[in-house]
C-alpha positions as CSV (number, residue, x, y, z in Angstrom):
1,M,75.7,99.5,103.1
2,Q,76.2,96.5,105.3
3,L,77.6,92.9,104.8
4,H,74.8,90.3,105.6
5,R,77.4,88.6,108.1
6,P,75.0,85.4,108.7
7,T,74.9,84.9,104.9
8,A,78.4,85.4,104.4
9,L,79.6,83.3,107.1
10,A,77.6,80.4,105.7
11,L,79.3,80.6,102.4
12,T,82.7,80.0,104.0
13,G,81.6,76.2,104.1
14,A,81.7,73.5,101.6
15,A,79.4,74.4,99.6
16,F,81.9,77.1,98.1
17,F,83.9,76.1,94.6
18,V,87.4,78.3,94.9
19,A,88.7,78.6,91.4
20,T,92.5,77.7,92.0
21,P,94.5,76.6,95.2
22,A,93.0,78.2,98.0
23,A,94.4,82.0,98.9
24,A,92.9,84.2,101.1
25,Q,92.4,87.2,98.8
26,E,90.8,85.0,96.1
27,L,87.1,85.0,95.1
28,Q,84.9,82.1,96.8
29,Y,81.9,81.0,95.0
30,R,78.6,79.2,95.7
31,I,76.7,78.1,92.4
32,T,73.1,77.6,92.9
33,D,72.1,77.1,89.2
34,P,72.8,73.5,88.0
35,S,73.1,74.5,84.4
36,T,76.0,77.1,85.4
37,D,79.6,75.8,85.2
38,A,81.5,77.3,88.2
39,S,85.0,77.2,86.6
40,I,83.8,79.2,83.7
41,I,82.4,81.9,86.1
42,A,85.3,82.0,87.9
43,D,87.7,82.2,84.8
44,S,85.5,85.3,83.7
45,L,85.5,87.3,86.8
46,N,88.9,86.4,88.8
47,T,91.1,88.6,86.6
48,L,88.9,91.5,86.6
49,V,88.4,91.3,90.4
50,D,91.8,90.9,91.1
51,E,92.9,94.0,88.7
52,Q,90.0,96.2,90.2
53,L,90.7,95.6,93.6
54,K,94.6,95.5,93.5
55,L,94.3,91.8,95.1
56,G,97.8,90.4,93.3
57,D,99.9,93.3,94.4
58,Q,98.1,94.6,97.5
59,T,101.1,95.0,99.6
60,E,103.2,97.1,97.0
61,F,99.8,99.2,96.4
62,L,99.5,100.1,100.5
63,E,103.3,100.9,100.4
64,Q,102.6,103.3,97.5
65,M,99.6,104.6,99.0
66,A,101.8,105.4,102.2
67,S,104.4,107.0,100.2
68,A,102.1,109.3,98.4
69,T,100.3,110.2,101.5
70,A,103.4,111.4,103.0
71,L,104.2,113.7,99.8
72,S,101.1,115.1,99.4
73,A,101.4,117.7,102.3
74,R,105.1,118.4,101.5
75,G,105.5,122.1,101.7
76,M,101.9,123.0,102.6
77,G,103.2,124.3,106.0
78,V,105.9,126.5,105.2
79,D,106.4,129.5,103.0
80,Y,109.6,129.1,101.1
81,A,109.2,132.4,98.7
82,S,108.0,135.3,100.9
83,S,110.8,135.5,103.4
84,P,108.4,136.8,106.1
85,Q,109.4,139.1,108.5
86,R,106.4,139.2,110.7
87,F,103.6,136.8,110.1
88,V,102.2,134.8,107.1
89,V,99.0,132.9,107.1
90,G,97.3,131.2,104.2
91,G,96.1,127.5,102.7
92,S,96.7,125.3,100.1
93,I,95.5,122.1,98.3
94,G,97.2,119.5,96.2
95,S,98.0,115.7,95.8
96,A,100.5,113.3,95.0
97,L,101.3,110.2,93.1
98,N,103.7,107.3,93.9
99,G,104.4,104.5,91.4
100,S,102.0,105.8,88.2
101,G,104.1,108.4,86.7
102,A,104.3,112.2,86.7
103,G,100.7,113.8,87.3
104,F,98.2,115.0,89.8
105,G,95.1,112.5,88.8
106,Y,93.5,109.7,90.7
107,G,93.7,107.7,87.4
108,T,90.4,106.1,85.5
109,G,90.1,102.8,87.6
110,L,88.3,101.8,90.6
111,L,91.2,102.5,92.7
112,P,94.2,104.8,91.7
113,S,96.7,103.0,89.3
114,G,99.6,103.8,91.9
115,G,99.4,105.4,95.3
116,F,97.5,108.6,95.6
117,A,96.6,111.1,98.1
118,F,94.9,114.6,98.2
119,Q,95.2,117.2,101.1
120,A,94.2,120.5,102.0
121,A,95.9,122.8,104.6
122,A,95.6,125.8,106.5
123,M,99.1,127.4,107.6
124,A,100.2,130.3,109.9
125,G,103.9,131.2,110.6
126,M,105.6,134.0,112.8
127,N,109.0,135.2,112.7
128,L,110.3,135.3,116.2
129,G,112.0,138.6,115.8
130,A,108.6,140.1,114.5
131,F,108.8,142.6,117.4
132,S,112.7,143.1,117.5
133,D,114.8,145.3,115.5
134,D,116.1,144.6,112.1
135,K,119.3,143.3,113.7
136,S,118.2,141.0,116.0
137,P,119.2,137.4,115.4
138,L,115.7,136.5,116.4
139,R,114.7,137.6,113.2
140,R,116.5,134.3,111.3
141,F,114.1,132.2,112.8
142,L,110.5,131.6,112.1
143,I,108.3,129.1,113.4
144,Y,104.9,127.6,111.5
145,G,101.9,125.3,111.9
146,H,99.8,123.7,109.9
147,G,96.8,121.4,109.6
148,M,93.2,120.4,108.4
149,A,90.5,117.4,107.8
150,A,89.1,117.2,104.7
151,N,86.2,114.7,103.3
152,G,85.5,113.9,99.6
153,S,84.6,111.3,97.2
154,R,85.4,109.3,94.3
155,D,82.6,107.1,93.4
156,P,82.0,104.4,94.7
157,F,84.7,105.3,97.8
158,S,84.4,108.4,100.2
159,A,87.8,109.7,101.0
160,R,89.2,111.1,104.3
161,A,92.4,113.6,104.3
162,V,94.2,114.4,107.7
163,N,97.3,116.4,108.2
164,G,99.0,118.5,110.9
165,G,102.2,119.6,112.1
166,G,104.8,122.1,112.9
167,H,108.1,123.2,111.3
168,V,111.0,125.6,112.3
169,Q,112.8,127.5,109.7
170,V,116.4,129.0,110.3
171,Q,117.7,131.6,107.7
172,L,121.3,130.3,107.3
173,L,122.1,133.1,104.8
174,K,120.5,136.9,105.3
175,V,117.9,137.9,103.2
176,R,119.0,140.7,100.6
177,D,116.2,143.2,99.3
178,A,117.0,145.6,96.6
179,G,113.5,146.9,96.1
180,V,112.3,145.6,92.9
181,A,114.5,142.6,93.1
182,G,115.7,140.3,96.1
183,W,117.3,137.1,96.9
184,G,115.9,135.1,99.6
185,G,119.0,133.7,101.0
186,L,119.6,130.3,102.1
187,A,117.0,128.5,104.7
188,F,117.0,125.1,106.6
189,T,113.8,124.1,107.5
190,T,112.8,121.0,109.7
191,G,109.6,119.8,111.8
192,F,107.3,117.0,112.0
193,Q,104.5,116.0,109.8
194,H,101.3,113.7,110.3
195,T,99.4,112.4,107.5
196,V,96.3,110.5,106.9
197,Y,94.5,109.5,103.7
198,E,91.7,106.8,103.8
199,L,89.5,105.2,101.1
200,T,86.2,103.6,102.1
201,L,83.6,101.7,100.1
202,E,80.2,103.5,100.2
203,K,78.3,101.6,97.4
204,E,77.5,98.5,95.8
205,I,80.2,97.8,92.8
206,P,79.2,95.8,89.8
207,F,81.9,93.6,88.1
208,E,80.7,92.7,84.7
209,T,81.9,90.6,82.1
210,E,80.4,88.8,79.2
211,L,79.9,85.6,80.9
212,A,79.0,86.7,84.8
213,T,78.2,89.8,86.7
214,W,79.1,89.9,90.3
215,E,77.3,92.8,92.6
216,A,79.7,93.4,95.2
217,D,78.6,95.1,98.5
218,G,80.2,95.3,101.9
219,T,83.6,96.5,103.1
220,Y,86.9,98.0,101.4
221,V,88.8,100.4,103.2
222,I,92.5,101.6,102.4
223,D,93.9,103.3,105.3
224,A,97.3,104.9,105.1
225,T,99.1,106.7,107.8
226,T,102.4,108.4,108.1
227,N,104.6,110.5,110.4
228,S,107.9,111.9,109.2
229,I,110.6,114.6,109.7
230,P,111.8,116.8,106.4
231,L,115.3,118.2,106.5
232,E,115.2,121.0,103.7
233,L,117.4,123.6,102.3
234,S,115.7,126.1,100.1
235,T,116.1,129.8,98.6
236,N,114.2,132.1,96.4
237,M,114.6,135.1,93.9
238,R,112.4,137.7,93.4
239,A,112.1,140.1,90.3
240,A,109.3,142.7,90.4
241,F,106.0,140.6,91.4
242,V,107.6,137.2,90.7
243,T,109.4,135.3,93.0
244,V,110.9,131.8,92.0
245,F,112.0,129.4,94.7
246,G,113.3,125.7,95.1
247,G,115.5,123.6,96.9
248,G,116.5,120.0,98.1
249,A,115.5,117.9,101.1
250,V,115.7,114.3,102.7
251,D,112.6,112.9,104.1
252,I,113.0,110.7,107.3
253,M,109.9,108.5,107.4
254,L,109.7,107.5,111.1
255,N,106.8,105.2,110.4
256,G,104.1,104.9,107.8
257,H,101.8,102.2,107.4
258,G,99.1,101.1,104.8
259,D,96.4,98.8,105.7
260,S,93.4,97.0,103.9
261,D,90.3,95.6,105.2
262,I,88.2,93.7,102.5
263,N,85.0,91.7,103.3
264,M,82.7,91.9,100.0
265,Y,79.6,89.4,99.2
266,G,77.3,89.5,96.7
267,K,75.1,87.9,94.1
268,L,76.3,86.3,91.0
269,H,74.2,86.7,87.6
270,D,74.4,85.1,84.2
271,P,74.2,88.0,81.2
272,T,73.7,85.1,78.8
273,Q,70.4,83.8,80.7
274,N,68.6,87.3,80.9
275,D,70.8,88.0,84.0
276,K,69.5,85.1,86.0
277,E,70.8,84.5,89.5
278,V,73.4,81.9,89.5
279,G,75.0,82.1,92.9
280,E,77.0,83.9,95.2
281,A,80.6,85.2,95.7
282,L,82.5,86.3,98.8
283,I,85.9,87.6,99.5
284,T,87.7,88.2,102.8
285,F,91.4,89.7,102.7
286,S,93.2,92.1,104.8
287,D,96.9,93.1,104.3
288,S,99.0,95.8,105.8
289,A,102.6,97.2,105.0
290,D,105.1,99.0,107.4
291,M,107.5,101.5,105.9
292,N,110.7,103.2,107.6
293,S,112.8,105.0,104.9
294,V,114.9,108.1,104.3
295,T,113.8,109.5,100.7
296,P,115.6,112.5,98.8
297,R,113.3,115.2,97.1
298,F,113.6,118.1,95.2
299,F,110.9,121.0,95.0
300,G,110.1,124.1,93.4
301,G,107.7,126.4,92.5
302,L,106.4,129.9,91.2
303,Q,105.0,132.8,93.3
304,F,102.8,135.9,92.0
305,N,103.4,138.8,94.6
306,I,100.1,141.0,94.8
307,F,101.2,143.4,97.5
308,L,100.6,141.3,100.8
309,V,99.0,138.5,99.0
310,K,101.1,135.9,97.3
311,V,99.7,133.0,95.0
312,Y,101.8,130.3,94.3
313,G,102.1,126.8,93.0
314,Q,104.8,124.1,94.3
315,L,105.9,120.9,92.7
316,N,107.5,118.2,94.7
317,I,109.7,115.0,93.1
318,S,110.8,112.4,95.4
319,S,112.8,109.4,94.7
320,P,112.3,107.0,93.5
321,E,108.7,107.3,92.2
322,G,107.1,110.2,93.9
323,F,105.5,113.1,92.2
324,G,103.1,115.9,93.5
325,G,102.3,119.2,94.3
326,H,99.8,121.9,95.4
327,V,98.5,125.6,95.0
328,G,97.6,128.0,97.5
329,A,97.5,131.4,98.6
330,R,99.0,133.5,101.7
331,V,99.4,137.0,103.3
332,A,102.8,137.8,104.1
333,M,104.3,140.5,105.9
């Protein structure tokens, strides 16, 4: 799928009709059929294209994508529920939204209704006192690493998700184990997290109204990348095979940015004239949003303990409009 550059560049000349005062993100038209009114075609398509491609609020959309990307991997690399005394390994999958309410879905539109990101991660952790006696102060310290790259698709886009990072967890108050029940004490966790989520157009998009159809092809890429430091306090309570865990956090976004690159071109057809070709349309646009922020967050979840195997789910709620979570399984000792 390649945009035909010579044709696209030719369309930027004087032959183009622009429906409203010129702006980089507006569709430009070249009408080749003498019986077709360019203003009618523009009035019919502009609103639809603006809504579907998020042109009117692109900067806000990129900020939401970056916020959701940072939130999507929160907690995937740390065990808050098992209080591991030796090792823990596992994996998880999840997603996050920003600016579109509670839920985990992408939505029904061409692009997410707000910021959206999906992540999957493998993780491993080690208690620094794993080979020390039970009273060693090293047992208060755990180190974790996590990461994964994954690809997916949401027609007509492909998706790429990348995350990686490391954490240190310090047990401020000791774990209390009473056999069938226990308290996980109070833990402080910090570290570094890198996340990327990218959407890339892979197929032609037909924008259809009663008066016009634009067969758009070319480039549409949304890239959200974040680097952040979480500061977390957490605890857990266990009764038999069920553990409830939760905590509060402050997430420091060291740098986060969202970028878009749009260069789409295609033929125009008139459905009122048996889909007769009446011209061409082009849009060329790029935008970016940079973020540095400090965001409060609350998290919690439920874990089922099946001997050494732990199956869990975690929710993250981040101010002001972030909501996400993940599910996973771990082996903890």
